[in-house]
Legacy VTK file of the C-alpha trace (Angstrom):
# vtk DataFile Version 3.0
C-alpha trace
ASCII
DATASET POLYDATA
POINTS 738 float
39.664 5.549 -11.324
38.956 7.734 -14.378
36.611 5.064 -15.755
34.698 4.936 -12.490
34.417 8.716 -12.464
32.701 8.774 -15.847
30.521 5.818 -14.891
29.322 7.702 -11.824
28.608 10.903 -13.741
26.565 8.949 -16.291
24.731 7.170 -13.491
23.844 10.403 -11.697
22.579 12.056 -14.887
20.509 8.983 -15.724
19.170 8.773 -12.204
17.816 12.248 -11.772
16.739 13.000 -15.328
14.249 10.137 -14.983
12.872 11.187 -11.575
9.208 11.430 -12.549
5.875 9.947 -11.619
4.700 7.266 -14.010
1.120 7.370 -15.254
-1.212 4.774 -13.770
-3.303 3.134 -16.467
-6.407 1.015 -16.836
-6.965 -1.649 -19.492
-10.004 -3.735 -20.404
-10.112 -6.974 -18.418
-12.816 -9.610 -18.692
-13.789 -12.374 -16.297
-16.696 -14.750 -16.982
-17.764 -12.621 -19.971
-18.002 -9.530 -17.776
-15.878 -6.438 -18.258
-14.174 -5.239 -15.066
-14.583 -1.463 -14.994
-12.127 -1.056 -12.084
-9.768 -3.822 -13.202
-6.375 -2.339 -12.340
-7.264 -0.675 -9.053
-5.015 -2.934 -7.001
-7.635 -4.883 -5.043
-9.154 -4.675 -1.571
-8.388 -6.589 1.616
-9.236 -4.227 4.478
-10.963 -1.186 2.933
-12.074 1.813 5.004
-14.648 4.116 3.402
-15.247 7.869 3.668
-17.112 10.459 1.595
-15.180 13.376 0.098
-15.542 15.779 -2.807
-12.173 15.299 -4.490
-12.603 17.767 -7.377
-14.752 20.508 -5.829
-17.742 19.824 -8.092
-20.283 19.490 -5.288
-20.649 15.700 -5.697
-19.475 13.418 -2.915
-16.862 10.989 -4.194
-15.527 7.947 -2.364
-12.229 7.656 -0.522
-10.951 4.192 0.341
-7.982 3.548 2.595
-6.907 -0.078 2.577
-5.271 -1.088 5.832
-3.301 -3.816 4.039
-0.441 -1.735 2.746
-1.869 1.614 3.941
-2.981 2.488 0.423
-5.142 5.573 -0.342
-7.563 5.294 -3.277
-10.055 7.770 -4.709
-13.119 6.833 -6.722
-14.762 9.717 -8.556
-18.553 9.713 -8.457
-20.249 10.467 -11.773
-23.362 11.274 -9.765
-25.983 9.278 -11.693
-29.111 9.213 -9.507
-29.934 5.902 -7.802
-26.848 4.177 -9.199
-23.432 3.147 -7.942
-21.377 5.095 -10.445
-17.676 5.321 -9.564
-14.556 5.334 -11.661
-11.004 5.079 -10.393
-9.124 8.384 -10.017
-5.520 7.491 -9.064
-4.056 10.916 -9.870
-5.893 12.422 -6.907
-4.012 10.162 -4.492
-0.576 11.372 -5.588
1.128 13.128 -2.647
-1.398 11.729 -0.157
0.096 12.043 3.355
2.112 9.029 4.571
-0.342 7.626 7.121
-0.854 4.104 8.439
-3.473 1.757 9.917
-6.651 3.859 9.771
-8.098 7.032 8.243
-11.379 8.918 8.653
-12.317 11.917 6.531
-14.411 14.383 8.532
-14.986 18.139 8.219
-13.879 19.452 11.609
-13.786 23.186 10.780
-17.137 23.471 8.964
-15.651 24.822 5.733
-17.336 22.166 3.605
-14.026 20.399 2.844
-13.216 17.041 4.373
-10.243 16.981 6.718
-8.157 13.928 7.501
-7.934 12.142 10.848
-5.360 9.342 10.845
-3.525 7.039 13.198
-0.353 8.424 14.698
2.169 5.713 15.528
4.341 7.418 18.165
2.628 8.218 20.398
-0.295 6.007 19.390
-3.118 8.445 18.778
-4.522 10.815 16.163
-2.806 13.021 13.595
-4.944 15.646 11.852
-4.538 17.173 8.393
-6.648 20.064 7.160
-8.204 19.638 3.737
-8.092 22.309 1.061
-8.381 22.568 -2.715
-5.402 23.167 -4.955
-6.738 23.946 -8.436
-9.925 22.032 -7.582
-7.981 18.986 -6.380
-8.250 17.859 -2.765
-5.020 18.230 -0.778
-4.030 18.108 2.891
-1.662 19.898 5.219
-0.771 18.634 8.682
-1.990 20.825 11.540
-1.749 18.508 14.569
0.859 15.797 15.149
-1.237 14.276 17.904
-4.345 15.286 19.832
-3.932 15.732 23.565
-6.237 16.514 26.483
-5.670 17.716 30.066
-4.975 14.914 32.550
-5.916 14.941 36.218
-2.589 16.550 37.072
-3.203 19.334 34.564
-0.462 18.155 32.219
-1.525 17.240 28.675
-1.921 13.570 27.861
-1.979 11.951 24.456
-5.424 10.827 23.320
-4.514 7.167 22.957
-5.840 5.084 20.049
-4.116 1.958 18.761
-3.553 1.157 15.123
-5.872 -1.854 15.447
-8.889 0.096 16.706
-11.139 2.249 14.545
-12.584 5.201 16.491
-15.818 7.124 15.990
-15.363 10.829 15.180
-18.741 12.556 15.178
-20.684 15.448 16.683
-22.069 13.476 19.603
-23.554 16.362 21.593
-24.962 18.220 18.550
-23.079 21.447 19.264
-21.403 21.666 15.837
-17.878 20.394 16.583
-16.463 16.888 16.293
-16.109 14.661 19.353
-14.281 11.344 19.656
-15.227 7.912 20.993
-12.597 5.242 21.500
-11.899 2.370 23.834
-9.712 3.115 26.810
-6.336 1.475 27.069
-7.375 -0.519 30.113
-10.348 -2.581 28.989
-13.849 -2.713 27.559
-15.193 0.754 28.375
-15.630 3.453 25.743
-14.142 6.872 26.492
-15.817 10.064 25.332
-13.579 13.000 24.440
-15.691 16.107 23.989
-14.488 18.892 21.753
-14.590 22.194 23.653
-14.195 24.378 20.561
-17.808 25.654 20.563
-17.942 25.888 24.356
-14.875 28.142 24.425
-16.178 30.419 21.669
-13.946 29.243 18.839
-16.765 28.008 16.657
-16.066 24.610 15.138
-12.550 25.191 13.845
-10.488 24.042 16.829
-9.517 20.665 18.276
-9.650 21.140 22.054
-10.576 17.919 23.807
-11.468 16.867 27.334
-12.151 13.395 28.657
-15.642 13.941 30.043
-16.851 10.336 30.310
-14.820 7.147 30.500
-17.888 4.919 30.393
-19.847 6.338 27.466
-23.085 4.392 27.026
-22.705 2.754 30.456
-21.909 -0.658 28.965
-18.987 -3.035 29.108
-17.603 -5.001 26.174
-15.962 -8.165 27.494
-14.708 -9.587 24.206
-15.972 -12.996 25.362
-19.367 -12.636 23.668
-20.647 -10.297 20.971
-23.362 -9.082 23.352
-22.610 -5.985 25.423
-23.067 -6.001 29.190
-25.643 -3.263 29.720
-26.157 -1.122 32.818
-29.648 -0.993 34.369
-29.230 2.753 34.910
-27.648 5.691 33.144
-26.156 6.628 36.510
-23.971 3.545 36.770
-21.347 1.822 34.665
-20.989 -1.934 34.349
-17.944 -3.041 36.324
-16.777 0.484 37.179
-18.414 2.057 40.229
-16.717 5.469 40.207
-16.326 5.940 36.510
-16.297 9.673 35.736
-12.770 10.810 34.914
-11.133 7.611 36.111
-9.412 5.013 33.985
-10.442 1.391 34.127
-7.880 -1.177 35.229
-9.609 -4.468 34.450
-8.518 -6.427 31.411
-6.601 -5.232 28.389
-8.357 -3.840 25.344
-7.263 -5.704 22.231
-9.248 -4.259 19.334
-12.650 -2.836 18.402
-14.217 -0.675 15.717
-16.836 2.001 16.361
-19.432 3.787 14.244
-22.065 6.241 15.503
-25.321 7.076 13.739
-28.829 8.127 14.735
-31.231 5.297 13.888
-34.439 6.753 15.367
-34.214 10.534 14.850
-34.072 11.317 18.582
-30.891 13.459 18.445
-28.681 10.930 20.205
-26.326 8.449 18.608
-26.512 4.690 18.468
-23.264 2.726 18.367
-22.203 -0.061 15.985
-19.336 -2.075 17.413
-17.085 -4.710 15.850
-14.694 -6.814 17.906
-11.494 -8.605 16.970
-12.906 -11.862 18.350
-16.064 -11.994 16.238
-17.326 -11.992 12.664
-20.513 -10.001 13.252
-21.297 -6.575 14.708
-23.562 -5.402 17.505
-25.642 -2.225 17.528
-26.271 -0.617 20.889
-29.453 1.471 21.023
-29.041 4.736 22.891
-31.918 5.255 25.306
-30.395 8.218 27.088
-32.983 10.612 25.695
-30.552 13.500 25.136
-27.207 13.991 23.375
-25.336 14.831 26.597
-25.769 11.494 28.371
-25.541 8.244 26.460
-27.141 5.081 27.835
-27.058 1.947 25.732
-30.028 0.033 27.162
-30.844 -2.404 24.327
-28.985 -4.016 21.461
-29.055 -5.996 18.229
-26.364 -8.666 18.393
-26.736 -9.481 14.671
-26.825 -6.159 12.863
-28.446 -5.154 10.584
-31.666 -6.917 11.650
-34.268 -8.370 9.262
-31.718 -8.955 6.513
-28.444 -10.847 6.075
-26.388 -9.580 9.022
-22.699 -8.760 8.801
-20.605 -11.919 8.955
-16.984 -11.145 8.048
-14.008 -13.253 9.046
-12.684 -11.475 10.960
-12.989 -8.264 13.022
-15.506 -6.192 11.008
-15.433 -2.400 10.737
-18.480 -0.405 9.579
-19.064 2.815 7.641
-21.974 5.162 6.860
-21.864 6.730 3.375
-24.221 7.260 0.429
-22.842 5.110 -2.386
-25.818 4.937 -4.788
-26.595 8.637 -5.232
-30.084 8.581 -3.718
-29.320 11.094 -0.963
-29.606 8.433 1.777
-26.573 7.149 3.633
-25.982 3.452 3.179
-24.118 0.998 5.408
-20.801 -0.680 4.518
-18.717 -3.243 6.370
-15.236 -4.671 5.830
-12.684 -6.779 7.738
-10.300 -4.829 9.938
-7.744 -7.548 10.705
-4.711 -7.688 8.441
-3.393 -11.033 7.134
-6.005 -13.279 8.782
-9.251 -11.919 7.341
-11.460 -12.533 4.326
-9.583 -11.195 1.309
-12.160 -11.125 -1.501
-15.677 -11.127 0.021
-14.468 -8.135 1.974
-16.720 -5.213 1.009
-20.300 -5.584 2.271
-22.925 -3.179 0.958
-26.313 -2.541 2.584
-28.649 -0.160 0.795
-30.657 2.280 2.915
-34.239 1.573 1.841
-35.630 3.828 4.531
-34.468 7.417 4.917
-31.776 9.297 6.796
-34.020 9.853 9.838
-35.106 6.227 10.096
-32.638 4.138 8.060
-33.401 0.570 7.042
-30.389 -1.332 5.752
-30.944 -4.125 3.224
-28.114 -6.470 2.246
-27.128 -6.193 -1.420
-23.668 -7.747 -1.899
-20.371 -8.557 -0.200
-18.203 -7.606 -3.185
-18.952 -3.886 -3.441
-16.431 -2.482 -5.989
-14.276 -5.618 -5.623
-16.374 -7.417 -8.239
-15.190 -4.811 -10.755
-11.492 -5.438 -10.028
-8.850 -8.003 -10.761
-8.602 -9.249 -7.191
-7.021 -12.639 -6.562
-7.451 -12.618 -2.816
-4.247 -12.201 -0.871
-1.030 -11.521 -2.735
-0.357 -11.270 -6.466
2.873 -11.722 -8.421
2.388 -10.934 -12.151
4.597 -11.942 -15.064
4.325 -11.151 -18.773
4.367 -14.277 -20.973
3.152 -14.908 -24.523
1.509 -18.258 -23.784
0.186 -18.909 -27.315
2.976 -17.359 -29.447
0.652 -14.850 -31.133
3.002 -11.906 -30.504
0.764 -10.459 -27.784
1.915 -10.336 -24.182
-0.349 -12.346 -21.869
-0.269 -12.132 -18.081
0.387 -14.970 -15.643
-0.199 -14.237 -11.960
0.878 -16.290 -8.975
-1.365 -15.746 -5.954
-1.221 -16.544 -2.267
-4.867 -17.321 -2.819
-8.399 -16.729 -1.669
-9.454 -16.960 1.960
-10.686 -20.374 3.040
-12.723 -21.332 6.080
-10.561 -21.362 9.184
-8.221 -18.661 7.946
-6.281 -20.670 5.362
-5.598 -19.579 1.800
-5.389 -21.699 -1.330
-2.674 -20.587 -3.732
-3.089 -20.717 -7.490
-1.721 -19.524 -10.850
-3.969 -17.421 -13.092
-3.692 -16.851 -16.840
-5.084 -13.720 -18.481
-4.838 -14.024 -22.265
-4.318 -10.915 -24.372
-7.355 -11.045 -26.660
-6.788 -7.559 -28.060
-4.397 -6.369 -30.732
-0.714 -5.503 -30.799
-1.571 -1.827 -30.264
-4.633 -2.188 -28.012
-4.284 -5.003 -25.478
-7.225 -6.406 -23.566
-7.159 -9.330 -21.202
-9.494 -12.241 -20.585
-9.235 -14.700 -17.716
-8.885 -18.162 -19.268
-7.638 -20.163 -16.275
-7.569 -19.843 -12.484
-5.352 -22.937 -12.175
-3.070 -22.540 -15.153
-0.662 -25.433 -14.550
-3.081 -27.699 -12.659
-1.116 -27.612 -9.434
-1.722 -30.702 -7.294
-4.351 -29.820 -4.676
-2.545 -31.600 -1.861
0.683 -29.689 -2.392
-0.882 -26.496 -1.014
1.731 -24.079 -2.352
1.523 -20.383 -1.552
3.052 -17.191 -2.829
4.058 -18.443 -6.275
6.418 -16.005 -7.987
6.898 -16.983 -11.629
9.518 -16.515 -14.330
9.851 -17.948 -17.846
12.827 -18.934 -19.985
13.992 -21.613 -22.404
16.011 -23.889 -20.128
16.262 -26.896 -22.450
17.016 -25.083 -25.733
13.944 -26.458 -27.521
12.641 -23.080 -28.666
9.866 -22.587 -26.092
9.850 -21.017 -22.656
9.647 -23.158 -19.546
8.235 -22.050 -16.198
10.140 -21.690 -12.941
8.503 -20.465 -9.761
9.452 -19.918 -6.165
7.106 -20.244 -3.220
6.572 -19.380 0.429
9.088 -21.811 1.893
11.935 -20.799 -0.389
12.008 -23.725 -2.818
12.048 -23.500 -6.606
9.867 -25.615 -8.885
9.935 -26.266 -12.613
7.318 -26.921 -15.293
8.779 -27.964 -18.658
6.956 -26.488 -21.657
5.834 -29.432 -23.790
4.625 -27.318 -26.712
3.782 -29.791 -29.487
4.434 -27.336 -32.294
1.335 -25.122 -32.357
2.987 -22.463 -30.208
0.629 -22.910 -27.249
2.413 -23.576 -23.974
1.530 -26.887 -22.347
3.294 -27.490 -19.074
4.404 -30.889 -17.847
4.346 -32.300 -14.356
5.697 -30.220 -11.517
9.350 -30.918 -10.787
11.818 -29.577 -8.287
14.514 -27.356 -9.756
17.871 -28.915 -8.865
21.155 -27.223 -8.190
24.520 -28.965 -8.130
23.727 -30.474 -4.745
19.942 -30.775 -4.407
16.757 -28.722 -4.777
17.311 -24.961 -4.819
16.122 -23.587 -1.473
16.958 -20.006 -0.517
15.020 -19.796 2.765
11.584 -18.162 2.485
9.492 -16.509 -0.217
11.668 -17.220 -3.222
11.142 -14.719 -6.085
13.212 -15.958 -9.066
14.013 -14.267 -12.369
15.682 -15.987 -15.341
18.234 -13.822 -17.149
21.660 -14.365 -18.690
23.259 -11.951 -16.268
26.857 -12.903 -17.126
26.277 -12.919 -20.926
27.617 -16.467 -21.439
24.591 -17.704 -23.389
23.007 -19.576 -20.452
20.058 -18.379 -18.399
21.025 -17.723 -14.787
18.760 -17.298 -11.773
18.643 -14.258 -9.564
16.294 -14.847 -6.652
14.827 -12.374 -4.191
13.802 -13.575 -0.764
12.150 -12.729 2.563
15.247 -11.167 4.115
15.410 -8.520 1.384
18.546 -9.722 -0.402
19.036 -11.225 -3.862
20.702 -14.598 -4.472
22.709 -15.219 -7.644
22.696 -18.810 -8.941
24.844 -19.137 -12.046
23.986 -21.643 -14.748
27.124 -23.789 -15.181
25.411 -26.478 -17.242
24.755 -26.614 -20.963
22.085 -25.035 -23.192
19.987 -28.229 -22.936
20.775 -29.239 -19.337
20.969 -26.356 -16.882
22.885 -26.768 -13.637
22.726 -23.942 -11.147
25.294 -23.216 -8.500
25.162 -20.510 -5.865
27.589 -17.657 -6.488
26.438 -14.791 -4.286
23.764 -14.600 -1.576
24.030 -10.785 -1.412
24.005 -10.024 -5.118
24.811 -6.383 -5.834
24.598 -5.707 -2.075
20.865 -5.080 -2.544
18.723 -4.953 0.596
15.055 -4.094 0.067
14.271 -3.561 3.747
13.306 -0.134 5.045
13.049 1.393 8.512
10.033 -0.053 10.312
9.957 -3.183 8.125
12.116 -6.007 9.517
11.548 -8.101 6.395
12.274 -7.224 2.777
10.289 -9.716 0.628
12.544 -8.759 -2.262
11.159 -9.272 -5.754
13.273 -8.803 -8.873
12.859 -8.115 -12.587
15.563 -7.381 -15.163
15.152 -5.765 -18.567
17.630 -4.757 -21.229
17.634 -1.134 -22.417
20.047 0.051 -25.105
22.069 -3.136 -24.579
22.400 -2.612 -20.819
20.645 -4.381 -17.970
18.368 -2.453 -15.629
17.237 -4.227 -12.473
14.033 -3.467 -10.537
13.067 -4.678 -7.095
9.743 -4.868 -5.302
9.601 -5.117 -1.543
7.629 -5.551 1.652
7.636 -1.759 2.256
6.164 -1.438 -1.249
8.612 0.908 -2.925
9.992 -0.046 -6.335
13.722 0.521 -6.688
15.728 0.730 -9.909
19.374 -0.279 -10.197
21.541 0.594 -13.187
25.095 0.128 -14.434
24.790 -3.542 -13.511
27.518 -4.985 -15.716
30.068 -2.273 -14.968
29.437 -2.832 -11.258
29.883 -6.581 -11.656
33.123 -6.043 -13.579
34.732 -4.058 -10.750
33.067 -5.894 -7.858
31.075 -2.831 -6.781
27.569 -2.704 -5.322
24.795 -1.987 -7.817
23.944 1.675 -8.117
20.455 2.460 -6.823
18.961 4.994 -9.206
15.621 5.418 -7.413
14.256 4.709 -3.968
10.637 5.182 -5.128
10.717 4.501 -8.836
8.059 6.339 -10.809
6.243 7.445 -7.653
4.583 4.014 -7.604
2.556 3.493 -4.421
0.735 0.176 -4.276
1.158 -0.833 -0.662
3.180 -3.633 0.831
4.769 -6.621 -0.891
5.038 -5.250 -4.398
5.787 -7.679 -7.219
6.473 -6.498 -10.762
7.302 -7.260 -14.355
8.183 -4.930 -17.217
7.420 -5.008 -20.964
6.154 -2.904 -23.855
2.680 -4.398 -24.248
1.144 -1.915 -26.730
3.932 -1.496 -29.287
4.486 2.218 -28.603
8.153 2.022 -27.631
7.348 2.801 -24.008
7.577 0.383 -21.125
4.669 -0.752 -18.982
5.167 -1.800 -15.362
2.702 -4.369 -14.021
2.555 -4.327 -10.228
1.122 -6.911 -7.852
0.717 -6.416 -4.128
-0.386 -8.068 -0.903
-4.018 -7.029 -1.524
-4.164 -9.454 -4.453
-4.851 -6.930 -7.194
-2.932 -5.523 -10.126
-1.910 -2.025 -11.177
-0.331 -0.863 -14.426
1.961 2.104 -14.930
3.318 3.439 -18.203
6.281 5.568 -19.180
5.501 8.982 -20.590
8.906 9.148 -22.283
11.264 6.700 -23.919
13.488 5.131 -21.315
17.048 5.362 -22.541
20.420 4.933 -20.963
21.602 8.226 -22.496
19.063 10.932 -21.575
19.922 14.618 -21.830
19.176 16.473 -18.600
17.824 20.000 -18.486
20.140 22.685 -17.182
19.346 23.412 -13.521
17.875 26.790 -12.554
20.146 27.043 -9.503
23.869 27.691 -9.085
26.108 25.393 -7.098
29.830 25.676 -6.419
32.166 24.189 -3.827
35.481 25.265 -2.342
38.278 24.792 -1.414
39.120 21.989 -3.780
41.128 20.009 -2.759
39.815 20.276 0.827
41.117 18.924 4.115
38.547 19.273 6.919
35.680 21.461 5.684
34.047 21.734 2.259
32.014 24.884 1.589
28.874 24.417 -0.530
27.603 27.588 -2.201
23.972 27.092 -3.295
21.748 29.839 -4.741
18.212 29.451 -6.072
16.377 32.513 -7.467
13.262 31.780 -5.368
15.127 30.398 -2.377
13.858 26.850 -2.929
15.521 24.000 -1.069
17.498 21.197 -2.685
18.981 17.861 -1.635
22.731 17.471 -1.240
24.346 14.047 -1.551
27.983 13.000 -1.381
29.113 9.838 -3.211
32.360 7.932 -3.314
33.801 6.532 -6.556
31.782 3.319 -6.119
28.536 5.254 -6.081
27.872 4.746 -2.365
26.005 7.549 -0.587
28.174 8.862 2.244
26.089 11.864 3.248
22.802 13.541 2.382
20.869 16.530 3.692
18.494 19.267 2.576
19.998 22.687 1.868
18.520 26.090 1.013
21.552 28.270 1.569
25.338 28.129 1.762
26.466 25.141 3.800
29.641 23.838 5.377
30.277 20.108 5.206
32.571 18.384 7.697
34.669 15.890 5.699
37.233 14.978 8.353
35.852 11.437 8.543
36.338 10.874 4.800
39.439 9.023 3.615
41.715 10.838 1.212
40.537 10.464 -2.382
38.000 11.549 -5.010
34.341 12.241 -4.142
31.293 13.670 -5.878
28.800 16.264 -4.661
25.329 16.079 -6.238
22.735 18.821 -5.659
19.218 17.960 -6.797
16.037 20.047 -6.892
13.105 18.167 -8.377
14.315 16.681 -11.656
17.305 19.038 -11.884
20.811 17.949 -10.970
24.305 19.359 -10.787
27.314 17.140 -9.995
30.807 18.327 -9.059
33.957 16.419 -8.147
36.131 17.283 -5.147
39.276 15.830 -3.627
39.788 15.132 0.063
43.459 15.385 1.055
LINES 1 739
738 0 1 2 3 4 5 6 7 8 9 10 11 12 13 14 15 16 17 18 19 20 21 22 23 24 25 26 27 28 29 30 31 32 33 34 35 36 37 38 39 40 41 42 43 44 45 46 47 48 49 50 51 52 53 54 55 56 57 58 59 60 61 62 63 64 65 66 67 68 69 70 71 72 73 74 75 76 77 78 79 80 81 82 83 84 85 86 87 88 89 90 91 92 93 94 95 96 97 98 99 100 101 102 103 104 105 106 107 108 109 110 111 112 113 114 115 116 117 118 119 120 121 122 123 124 125 126 127 128 129 130 131 132 133 134 135 136 137 138 139 140 141 142 143 144 145 146 147 148 149 150 151 152 153 154 155 156 157 158 159 160 161 162 163 164 165 166 167 168 169 170 171 172 173 174 175 176 177 178 179 180 181 182 183 184 185 186 187 188 189 190 191 192 193 194 195 196 197 198 199 200 201 202 203 204 205 206 207 208 209 210 211 212 213 214 215 216 217 218 219 220 221 222 223 224 225 226 227 228 229 230 231 232 233 234 235 236 237 238 239 240 241 242 243 244 245 246 247 248 249 250 251 252 253 254 255 256 257 258 259 260 261 262 263 264 265 266 267 268 269 270 271 272 273 274 275 276 277 278 279 280 281 282 283 284 285 286 287 288 289 290 291 292 293 294 295 296 297 298 299 300 301 302 303 304 305 306 307 308 309 310 311 312 313 314 315 316 317 318 319 320 321 322 323 324 325 326 327 328 329 330 331 332 333 334 335 336 337 338 339 340 341 342 343 344 345 346 347 348 349 350 351 352 353 354 355 356 357 358 359 360 361 362 363 364 365 366 367 368 369 370 371 372 373 374 375 376 377 378 379 380 381 382 383 384 385 386 387 388 389 390 391 392 393 394 395 396 397 398 399 400 401 402 403 404 405 406 407 408 409 410 411 412 413 414 415 416 417 418 419 420 421 422 423 424 425 426 427 428 429 430 431 432 433 434 435 436 437 438 439 440 441 442 443 444 445 446 447 448 449 450 451 452 453 454 455 456 457 458 459 460 461 462 463 464 465 466 467 468 469 470 471 472 473 474 475 476 477 478 479 480 481 482 483 484 485 486 487 488 489 490 491 492 493 494 495 496 497 498 499 500 501 502 503 504 505 506 507 508 509 510 511 512 513 514 515 516 517 518 519 520 521 522 523 524 525 526 527 528 529 530 531 532 533 534 535 536 537 538 539 540 541 542 543 544 545 546 547 548 549 550 551 552 553 554 555 556 557 558 559 560 561 562 563 564 565 566 567 568 569 570 571 572 573 574 575 576 577 578 579 580 581 582 583 584 585 586 587 588 589 590 591 592 593 594 595 596 597 598 599 600 601 602 603 604 605 606 607 608 609 610 611 612 613 614 615 616 617 618 619 620 621 622 623 624 625 626 627 628 629 630 631 632 633 634 635 636 637 638 639 640 641 642 643 644 645 646 647 648 649 650 651 652 653 654 655 656 657 658 659 660 661 662 663 664 665 666 667 668 669 670 671 672 673 674 675 676 677 678 679 680 681 682 683 684 685 686 687 688 689 690 691 692 693 694 695 696 697 698 699 700 701 702 703 704 705 706 707 708 709 710 711 712 713 714 715 716 717 718 719 720 721 722 723 724 725 726 727 728 729 730 731 732 733 734 735 736 737
């Protein structure tokens, strides 16, 4: 018991003294003799684009929210006239609000700072954050949980928008406040919610909405063809005779994207519409003649006309921003469907060669910004490996693959060779099919690990794949130090091929310190499997020991699957284990060997290690790649890109924590039913209280900012630990329940 007490104290100190955000880095990467200026951005799958001035310098920068993983990204605009001139600015996205599915940045209160409109999950609608500058850095504070409007009964109703739709938020009636267009819940009619802020004398700084038209534009979108069904009159609505203020009840709306813009300088808005069933977009021309009554009476079913029209598998969304610094808003398009859409040719750029009053959009490329990134399509699982024994860490990446016609993906293994120096790494793509995988095998989701399994002095390759099986490539290095991998083999256990279910993510490590490399394998369900090597140094034999290794479960609320990834490194002679996950957070587990010795669960030191936010299905490996004594963390994700984070301090198992600036005592001790927590901070700042048992399990946690009573009647008699944390500061005290 005494030993466990000291283990826990050391664990808690180690945990909270390292609670810091890691620094996201960029490194030079080259593909086809071209340097990738945005290499380690993380990739695009379903980008959504908005303009915003992120540093209050008067230049509009670019905000991208990728729907795959709900990842916010800022690109700072250098402002060079007539050029696309962005560089990645990840520090501005730290502390971005936790939003999902879709985001639009719009200035609703006319203060010149972009505000944030985002999808609200429950109820499905719109959450609004007001933008402001904090030391010339854009920041947001929530002001509305969801937007409502008065129903027919007078009671407020939620303004319903699904997470699959993409609404239009624009000043449709030209009165200075922002209105909203979205499809109604019942079918293919667009509803118009007019902001009453100006009408009620509040200027443009309020969000007061009324449903004034449930057949805006007088058209019907069937979803059966890209063409809209147009009304012959602005006084009637297709398929809905009495349409004002009445919901439609025909059909079920399944997904559309909307964008409004004035194409002919007549003060009313045209509408660009994408549908989940189609690869192109339609533009409806507004012939209403005034901003108060919209009437879509003609259309382009392949927009933009007179150039290469949008053709994105599948479900395109469109955006209107100036990306080349010529003062004219350009046109962008991207897929809006997660998992089934184009994953590399996913960012279509049309330059405005006309002007803002009469725009003319000319197709330029379908890889806007993506062509400057390491982007391997859908899914990336990186591993450090010195493939040519030159002492420089190369990078091998398993990928779910690029989108193929019909919605399939073709998996592959990529090799980026470190062609820099020991202090200044740079990476060059030398193979997009590193081990020459058989084309007919059609493997996906390769997650790779290396280790010398046959004791011949070189490292062999093991990888897991989508259906849970493990495969093996023997390294046939002929003596020049360059890895050459043999034919693909199945990796046997003591009864057949290793198969752990789905999405096997193996890692080779001698976890039991017996001189033989074992396998620990993450999987779809979020757990880790432990397969011990019971063979010999030249002939490994793996046998399953534990399917719930360390009692690790990488699932989180709202994510039924875990997609657990695992990496293990040794620091000061002790193992530290990291996991990636479907939710995207990186966790760190410490005190591994002590926990194994006493049969305890592994102690989770972080729930969001390093503040790393890279979206869903994170995959990682860890190494010191620039010889500075600090670790780098290479992160893959479902978007197919890579990101790199670096320590800003030496990671050690014996850090010295700073003394906290708060006081914390507890009494009585021992206690029977109630434990009193006395917490005082000079500025009254809140802290987090956690209670642990001797195995390091969290029994209780809450936020506190004053003296608190804790009911401990449900605790068994014994020793417990109270930990109070504020930021990086921690105080731990023992108490006894009797």
